[in-house]
N, CA, C and O atoms as a GROMACS GRO file, in nm:
protein
  388
    1MET      N    1   0.083  -0.119   0.000
    1MET     CA    2   0.000   0.000   0.000
    1MET      C    3   0.086   0.124   0.000
    1MET      O    4   0.200   0.123   0.046
    2GLN      N    5   0.031   0.229  -0.052
    2GLN     CA    6   0.099   0.358  -0.061
    2GLN      C    7   0.012   0.464   0.005
    2GLN      O    8  -0.111   0.456  -0.001
    3ILE      N    9   0.072   0.563   0.067
    3ILE     CA   10  -0.003   0.669   0.134
    3ILE      C   11   0.020   0.802   0.064
    3ILE      O   12   0.128   0.829   0.012
    4TYR      N   13  -0.084   0.886   0.064
    4TYR     CA   14  -0.081   1.017   0.001
    4TYR      C   15  -0.140   1.119   0.098
    4TYR      O   16  -0.231   1.087   0.173
    5PHE      N   17  -0.088   1.239   0.095
    5PHE     CA   18  -0.139   1.348   0.177
    5PHE      C   19  -0.176   1.464   0.086
    5PHE      O   20  -0.109   1.489  -0.013
    6LEU      N   21  -0.283   1.533   0.121
    6LEU     CA   22  -0.331   1.643   0.038
    6LEU      C   23  -0.323   1.776   0.110
    6LEU      O   24  -0.356   1.787   0.228
    7LYS      N   25  -0.281   1.877   0.038
    7LYS     CA   26  -0.294   2.016   0.080
    7LYS      C   27  -0.401   2.073  -0.012
    7LYS      O   28  -0.371   2.117  -0.124
    8ILE      N   29  -0.524   2.072   0.034
    8ILE     CA   30  -0.637   2.102  -0.051
    8ILE      C   31  -0.635   2.247  -0.098
    8ILE      O   32  -0.664   2.274  -0.215
    9LYS      N   33  -0.603   2.339  -0.011
    9LYS     CA   34  -0.604   2.480  -0.050
    9LYS      C   35  -0.506   2.508  -0.163
    9LYS      O   36  -0.528   2.598  -0.244
   10LYS      N   37  -0.400   2.431  -0.169
   10LYS     CA   38  -0.300   2.450  -0.274
   10LYS      C   39  -0.318   2.350  -0.388
   10LYS      O   40  -0.243   2.354  -0.486
   11ASN      N   41  -0.416   2.260  -0.377
   11ASN     CA   42  -0.440   2.156  -0.478
   11ASN      C   43  -0.311   2.076  -0.505
   11ASN      O   44  -0.269   2.061  -0.619
   12GLU      N   45  -0.251   2.026  -0.398
   12GLU     CA   46  -0.126   1.952  -0.405
   12GLU      C   47  -0.141   1.815  -0.342
   12GLU      O   48  -0.215   1.797  -0.245
   13LEU      N   49  -0.068   1.719  -0.397
   13LEU     CA   50  -0.064   1.585  -0.344
   13LEU      C   51   0.082   1.554  -0.310
   13LEU      O   52   0.171   1.574  -0.392
   14HIS      N   53   0.105   1.506  -0.189
   14HIS     CA   54   0.239   1.472  -0.143
   14HIS      C   55   0.241   1.322  -0.114
   14HIS      O   56   0.153   1.270  -0.046
   15THR      N   57   0.343   1.254  -0.164
   15THR     CA   58   0.355   1.110  -0.142
   15THR      C   59   0.502   1.073  -0.129
   15THR      O   60   0.587   1.134  -0.194
   16PRO      N   61   0.533   0.974  -0.046
   16PRO     CA   62   0.674   0.934  -0.034
   16PRO      C   63   0.731   0.879  -0.165
   16PRO      O   64   0.658   0.824  -0.247
   17ILE      N   65   0.860   0.896  -0.183
   17ILE     CA   66   0.927   0.838  -0.299
   17ILE      C   67   0.930   0.686  -0.279
   17ILE      O   68   0.940   0.639  -0.166
   18PRO      N   69   0.922   0.608  -0.387
   18PRO     CA   70   0.917   0.462  -0.373
   18PRO      C   71   1.056   0.402  -0.353
   18PRO      O   72   1.108   0.333  -0.440
   19ASP      N   73   1.115   0.430  -0.237
   19ASP     CA   74   1.248   0.375  -0.210
   19ASP      C   75   1.245   0.255  -0.116
   19ASP      O   76   1.343   0.181  -0.106
   20SER      N   77   1.133   0.235  -0.048
   20SER     CA   78   1.124   0.120   0.042
   20SER      C   79   0.991   0.046   0.026
   20SER      O   80   0.950  -0.029   0.114
   21PHE      N   81   0.924   0.068  -0.088
   21PHE     CA   82   0.800  -0.002  -0.117
   21PHE      C   83   0.786  -0.015  -0.268
   21PHE      O   84   0.857   0.050  -0.344
   22LEU      N   85   0.695  -0.099  -0.310
   22LEU     CA   86   0.673  -0.127  -0.452
   22LEU      C   87   0.609  -0.007  -0.522
   22LEU      O   88   0.509   0.047  -0.476
   23ASN      N   89   0.667   0.032  -0.633
   23ASN     CA   90   0.610   0.138  -0.717
   23ASN      C   91   0.514   0.069  -0.814
   23ASN      O   92   0.544   0.052  -0.933
   24GLY      N   93   0.398   0.030  -0.762
   24GLY     CA   94   0.305  -0.056  -0.834
   24GLY      C   95   0.214   0.014  -0.935
   24GLY      O   96   0.217   0.136  -0.949
   25ILE      N   97   0.136  -0.066  -1.002
   25ILE     CA   98   0.046  -0.017  -1.107
   25ILE      C   99  -0.059   0.078  -1.050
   25ILE      O  100  -0.088   0.181  -1.111
   26THR      N  101  -0.117   0.044  -0.936
   26THR     CA  102  -0.220   0.132  -0.878
   26THR      C  103  -0.160   0.268  -0.845
   26THR      O  104  -0.219   0.371  -0.875
   27ARG      N  105  -0.044   0.269  -0.784
   27ARG     CA  106   0.024   0.395  -0.750
   27ARG      C  107   0.050   0.476  -0.875
   27ARG      O  108   0.020   0.596  -0.880
   28LYS      N  109   0.107   0.413  -0.976
   28LYS     CA  110   0.138   0.484  -1.101
   28LYS      C  111   0.013   0.540  -1.167
   28LYS      O  112   0.014   0.650  -1.221
   29THR      N  113  -0.095   0.462  -1.163
   29THR     CA  114  -0.221   0.507  -1.224
   29THR      C  115  -0.277   0.628  -1.150
   29THR      O  116  -0.319   0.725  -1.214
   30VAL      N  117  -0.276   0.624  -1.018
   30VAL     CA  118  -0.328   0.736  -0.939
   30VAL      C  119  -0.244   0.862  -0.961
   30VAL      O  120  -0.299   0.972  -0.974
   31LEU      N  121  -0.114   0.848  -0.966
   31LEU     CA  122  -0.028   0.964  -0.990
   31LEU      C  123  -0.051   1.021  -1.130
   31LEU      O  124  -0.050   1.143  -1.148
   32GLU      N  125  -0.070   0.936  -1.228
   32GLU     CA  126  -0.097   0.982  -1.364
   32GLU      C  127  -0.232   1.055  -1.372
   32GLU      O  128  -0.243   1.158  -1.439
   33ILE      N  129  -0.333   1.002  -1.304
   33ILE     CA  130  -0.463   1.069  -1.300
   33ILE      C  131  -0.448   1.207  -1.237
   33ILE      O  132  -0.498   1.307  -1.290
   34ALA      N  133  -0.378   1.212  -1.124
   34ALA     CA  134  -0.361   1.339  -1.052
   34ALA      C  135  -0.290   1.441  -1.141
   34ALA      O  136  -0.334   1.556  -1.152
   35LYS      N  137  -0.181   1.400  -1.203
   35LYS     CA  138  -0.101   1.493  -1.283
   35LYS      C  139  -0.170   1.533  -1.413
   35LYS      O  140  -0.182   1.652  -1.443
   36SER      N  141  -0.214   1.435  -1.490
   36SER     CA  142  -0.261   1.461  -1.626
   36SER      C  143  -0.408   1.501  -1.634
   36SER      O  144  -0.442   1.599  -1.700
   37LYS      N  145  -0.492   1.427  -1.567
   37LYS     CA  146  -0.636   1.451  -1.579
   37LYS      C  147  -0.689   1.557  -1.484
   37LYS      O  148  -0.781   1.631  -1.518
   38LYS      N  149  -0.630   1.565  -1.364
   38LYS     CA  150  -0.681   1.657  -1.261
   38LYS      C  151  -0.593   1.780  -1.241
   38LYS      O  152  -0.631   1.871  -1.167
   39LYS      N  153  -0.479   1.784  -1.305
   39LYS     CA  154  -0.386   1.897  -1.296
   39LYS      C  155  -0.348   1.930  -1.152
   39LYS      O  156  -0.339   2.047  -1.113
   40ILE      N  157  -0.328   1.824  -1.074
   40ILE     CA  158  -0.286   1.838  -0.934
   40ILE      C  159  -0.133   1.834  -0.932
   40ILE      O  160  -0.070   1.750  -0.996
   41LYS      N  161  -0.074   1.925  -0.858
   41LYS     CA  162   0.071   1.926  -0.844
   41LYS      C  163   0.112   1.813  -0.750
   41LYS      O  164   0.067   1.806  -0.635
   42VAL      N  165   0.197   1.724  -0.799
   42VAL     CA  166   0.238   1.606  -0.722
   42VAL      C  167   0.383   1.623  -0.675
   42VAL      O  168   0.472   1.658  -0.753
   43HIS      N  169   0.404   1.598  -0.546
   43HIS     CA  170   0.537   1.603  -0.486
   43HIS      C  171   0.570   1.463  -0.436
   43HIS      O  172   0.507   1.414  -0.342
   44GLU      N  173   0.669   1.398  -0.496
   44GLU     CA  174   0.718   1.270  -0.448
   44GLU      C  175   0.844   1.301  -0.367
   44GLU      O  176   0.946   1.344  -0.422
   45ARG      N  177   0.836   1.277  -0.235
   45ARG     CA  178   0.946   1.318  -0.147
   45ARG      C  179   0.935   1.245  -0.014
   45ARG      O  180   0.835   1.179   0.014
   46LYS      N  181   1.036   1.259   0.067
   46LYS     CA  182   1.030   1.205   0.204
   46LYS      C  183   0.938   1.296   0.285
   46LYS      O  184   0.945   1.418   0.274
   47ILE      N  185   0.853   1.234   0.368
   47ILE     CA  186   0.758   1.309   0.450
   47ILE      C  187   0.785   1.275   0.596
   47ILE      O  188   0.785   1.159   0.635
   48SER      N  189   0.809   1.378   0.675
   48SER     CA  190   0.837   1.362   0.817
   48SER      C  191   0.708   1.351   0.896
   48SER      O  192   0.609   1.416   0.862
   49PRO      N  193   0.706   1.271   1.002
   49PRO     CA  194   0.586   1.266   1.088
   49PRO      C  195   0.548   1.404   1.142
   49PRO      O  196   0.430   1.428   1.170
   50ASN      N  197   0.644   1.494   1.158
   50ASN     CA  198   0.614   1.629   1.206
   50ASN      C  199   0.528   1.709   1.108
   50ASN      O  200   0.463   1.805   1.148
   51GLU      N  201   0.528   1.670   0.982
   51GLU     CA  202   0.451   1.741   0.879
   51GLU      C  203   0.304   1.700   0.874
   51GLU      O  204   0.224   1.770   0.812
   52LEU      N  205   0.268   1.590   0.936
   52LEU     CA  206   0.134   1.536   0.920
   52LEU      C  207   0.023   1.634   0.956
   52LEU      O  208  -0.086   1.629   0.899
   53LYS      N  209   0.050   1.722   1.050
   53LYS     CA  210  -0.051   1.820   1.093
   53LYS      C  211  -0.080   1.925   0.985
   53LYS      O  212  -0.181   1.994   0.993
   54ASN      N  213   0.007   1.937   0.885
   54ASN     CA  214  -0.008   2.037   0.780
   54ASN      C  215  -0.097   1.994   0.664
   54ASN      O  216  -0.127   2.074   0.575
   55PHE      N  217  -0.141   1.868   0.664
   55PHE     CA  218  -0.220   1.816   0.554
   55PHE      C  219  -0.369   1.813   0.590
   55PHE      O  220  -0.405   1.798   0.707
   56HIS      N  221  -0.453   1.827   0.489
   56HIS     CA  222  -0.599   1.830   0.509
   56HIS      C  223  -0.666   1.697   0.480
   56HIS      O  224  -0.767   1.663   0.541
   57GLY      N  225  -0.611   1.622   0.387
   57GLY     CA  226  -0.668   1.495   0.348
   57GLY      C  227  -0.560   1.389   0.338
   57GLY      O  228  -0.442   1.421   0.325
   58CYS      N  229  -0.602   1.262   0.342
   58CYS     CA  230  -0.508   1.152   0.336
   58CYS      C  231  -0.579   1.030   0.278
   58CYS      O  232  -0.696   1.006   0.308
   59PHE      N  233  -0.509   0.954   0.194
   59PHE     CA  234  -0.565   0.829   0.144
   59PHE      C  235  -0.452   0.732   0.114
   59PHE      O  236  -0.336   0.770   0.103
   60ILE      N  237  -0.489   0.604   0.102
   60ILE     CA  238  -0.394   0.501   0.065
   60ILE      C  239  -0.437   0.441  -0.068
   60ILE      O  240  -0.553   0.450  -0.107
   61THR      N  241  -0.341   0.379  -0.136
   61THR     CA  242  -0.373   0.302  -0.256
   61THR      C  243  -0.309   0.166  -0.246
   61THR      O  244  -0.214   0.145  -0.171
   62GLY      N  245  -0.363   0.075  -0.321
   62GLY     CA  246  -0.310  -0.060  -0.329
   62GLY      C  247  -0.402  -0.142  -0.417
   62GLY      O  248  -0.512  -0.097  -0.449
   63THR      N  249  -0.360  -0.260  -0.456
   63THR     CA  250  -0.441  -0.343  -0.543
   63THR      C  251  -0.578  -0.369  -0.483
   63THR      O  252  -0.679  -0.353  -0.551
   64ALA      N  253  -0.583  -0.407  -0.357
   64ALA     CA  254  -0.712  -0.434  -0.293
   64ALA      C  255  -0.777  -0.307  -0.240
   64ALA      O  256  -0.900  -0.295  -0.241
   65ALA      N  257  -0.696  -0.212  -0.193
   65ALA     CA  258  -0.749  -0.089  -0.134
   65ALA      C  259  -0.799   0.009  -0.239
   65ALA      O  260  -0.886   0.092  -0.211
   66GLU      N  261  -0.745   0.000  -0.361
   66GLU     CA  262  -0.769   0.097  -0.467
   66GLU      C  263  -0.741   0.237  -0.412
   66GLU      O  264  -0.625   0.269  -0.389
   67ILE      N  265  -0.841   0.321  -0.390
   67ILE     CA  266  -0.822   0.451  -0.324
   67ILE      C  267  -0.911   0.450  -0.200
   67ILE      O  268  -1.033   0.451  -0.211
   68THR      N  269  -0.849   0.450  -0.083
   68THR     CA  270  -0.922   0.442   0.043
   68THR      C  271  -0.885   0.560   0.132
   68THR      O  272  -0.768   0.575   0.167
   69PRO      N  273  -0.983   0.644   0.170
   69PRO     CA  274  -0.954   0.757   0.259
   69PRO      C  275  -0.906   0.709   0.396
   69PRO      O  276  -0.944   0.602   0.443
   70VAL      N  277  -0.821   0.792   0.459
   70VAL     CA  278  -0.770   0.766   0.593
   70VAL      C  279  -0.823   0.876   0.684
   70VAL      O  280  -0.814   0.994   0.650
   71GLY      N  281  -0.879   0.840   0.798
   71GLY     CA  282  -0.939   0.937   0.890
   71GLY      C  283  -0.841   1.004   0.984
   71GLY      O  284  -0.855   1.122   1.015
   72ASN      N  285  -0.740   0.930   1.032
   72ASN     CA  286  -0.641   0.991   1.121
   72ASN      C  287  -0.515   0.908   1.128
   72ASN      O  288  -0.516   0.786   1.109
   73ILE      N  289  -0.405   0.979   1.156
   73ILE     CA  290  -0.275   0.918   1.179
   73ILE      C  291  -0.208   0.997   1.290
   73ILE      O  292  -0.197   1.120   1.282
   74LEU      N  293  -0.163   0.928   1.393
   74LEU     CA  294  -0.093   0.993   1.505
   74LEU      C  295  -0.167   1.117   1.556
   74LEU      O  296  -0.108   1.224   1.570
   75LYS      N  297  -0.294   1.103   1.584
   75LYS     CA  298  -0.380   1.210   1.638
   75LYS      C  299  -0.410   1.323   1.539
   75LYS      O  300  -0.473   1.422   1.576
   76ASN      N  301  -0.365   1.311   1.414
   76ASN     CA  302  -0.396   1.409   1.311
   76ASN      C  303  -0.520   1.360   1.236
   76ASN      O  304  -0.520   1.249   1.182
   77LYS      N  305  -0.623   1.442   1.233
   77LYS     CA  306  -0.748   1.404   1.167
   77LYS      C  307  -0.752   1.460   1.026
   77LYS      O  308  -0.708   1.572   1.001
   78TYR      N  309  -0.805   1.378   0.934
   78TYR     CA  310  -0.812   1.416   0.793
   78TYR      C  311  -0.956   1.407   0.742
   78TYR      O  312  -1.036   1.328   0.792
   79LYS      N  313  -0.987   1.488   0.642
   79LYS     CA  314  -1.120   1.493   0.584
   79LYS      C  315  -1.125   1.407   0.458
   79LYS      O  316  -1.027   1.396   0.385
   80VAL      N  317  -1.242   1.346   0.435
   80VAL     CA  318  -1.267   1.281   0.306
   80VAL      C  319  -1.317   1.392   0.215
   80VAL      O  320  -1.437   1.421   0.210
   81CYS      N  321  -1.226   1.454   0.144
   81CYS     CA  322  -1.256   1.573   0.066
   81CYS      C  323  -1.301   1.536  -0.076
   81CYS      O  324  -1.288   1.422  -0.119
   82ASP      N  325  -1.354   1.634  -0.145
   82ASP     CA  326  -1.401   1.615  -0.282
   82ASP      C  327  -1.288   1.569  -0.374
   82ASP      O  328  -1.312   1.492  -0.467
   83LEU      N  329  -1.169   1.614  -0.348
   83LEU     CA  330  -1.056   1.576  -0.432
   83LEU      C  331  -1.030   1.425  -0.424
   83LEU      O  332  -1.004   1.362  -0.527
   84ILE      N  333  -1.036   1.369  -0.306
   84ILE     CA  334  -1.018   1.224  -0.290
   84ILE      C  335  -1.132   1.150  -0.360
   84ILE      O  336  -1.107   1.052  -0.431
   85LEU      N  337  -1.254   1.195  -0.341
   85LEU     CA  338  -1.368   1.130  -0.405
   85LEU      C  339  -1.358   1.138  -0.557
   85LEU      O  340  -1.391   1.041  -0.626
   86ASP      N  341  -1.314   1.251  -0.608
   86ASP     CA  342  -1.300   1.269  -0.753
   86ASP      C  343  -1.191   1.178  -0.809
   86ASP      O  344  -1.211   1.116  -0.913
   87LEU      N  345  -1.078   1.169  -0.741
   87LEU     CA  346  -0.972   1.077  -0.784
   87LEU      C  347  -1.022   0.933  -0.786
   87LEU      O  348  -0.993   0.857  -0.878
   88SER      N  349  -1.099   0.896  -0.684
   88SER     CA  350  -1.151   0.761  -0.674
   88SER      C  351  -1.249   0.730  -0.788
   88SER      O  352  -1.241   0.623  -0.848
   89LYS      N  353  -1.338   0.822  -0.818
   89LYS     CA  354  -1.434   0.800  -0.928
   89LYS      C  355  -1.362   0.788  -1.062
   89LYS      O  356  -1.397   0.702  -1.143
   90THR      N  357  -1.264   0.872  -1.085
   90THR     CA  358  -1.188   0.866  -1.210
   90THR      C  359  -1.111   0.736  -1.219
   90THR      O  360  -1.106   0.675  -1.326
   91TYR      N  361  -1.050   0.693  -1.110
   91TYR     CA  362  -0.978   0.567  -1.107
   91TYR      C  363  -1.073   0.451  -1.142
   91TYR      O  364  -1.038   0.366  -1.224
   92GLU      N  365  -1.190   0.449  -1.082
   92GLU     CA  366  -1.287   0.342  -1.108
   92GLU      C  367  -1.329   0.339  -1.253
   92GLU      O  368  -1.346   0.231  -1.310
   93LYS      N  369  -1.346   0.454  -1.316
   93LYS     CA  370  -1.381   0.459  -1.459
   93LYS      C  371  -1.270   0.400  -1.544
   93LYS      O  372  -1.296   0.327  -1.639
   94ILE      N  373  -1.146   0.431  -1.510
   94ILE     CA  374  -1.032   0.383  -1.588
   94ILE      C  375  -1.015   0.232  -1.577
   94ILE      O  376  -0.985   0.166  -1.676
   95VAL      N  377  -1.033   0.177  -1.458
   95VAL     CA  378  -1.012   0.035  -1.438
   95VAL      C  379  -1.139  -0.048  -1.466
   95VAL      O  380  -1.137  -0.170  -1.455
   96GLY      N  381  -1.247   0.019  -1.502
   96GLY     CA  382  -1.368  -0.051  -1.544
   96GLY      C  383  -1.459  -0.100  -1.435
   96GLY      O  384  -1.516  -0.208  -1.447
   97LYS      N  385  -1.473  -0.024  -1.331
   97LYS     CA  386  -1.564  -0.063  -1.221
   97LYS      C  387  -1.699  -0.004  -1.242
   97LYS      O  388  -1.789  -0.025  -1.161
   0.00000   0.00000   0.00000
């Protein structure tokens, strides 16, 4: 599974670089949707636990998870925002759900 964090006001998606996990098809598809179809600025970088409070939304991806919102991590609460729902709907259309 892969985790993503959103800065909604800036329309940005932040995700760790794939240095210790599989850079799988679901991850690549979601990043392509974000960049090409939704014009979301994507940052692939190391993310510190201290930064978690700065994000508004969070979701994970994976073969079974597809796009699944995350409610909280380390006492930081996240919203299931329209951007996550929109990415999920677009993903489902592409994969034929």
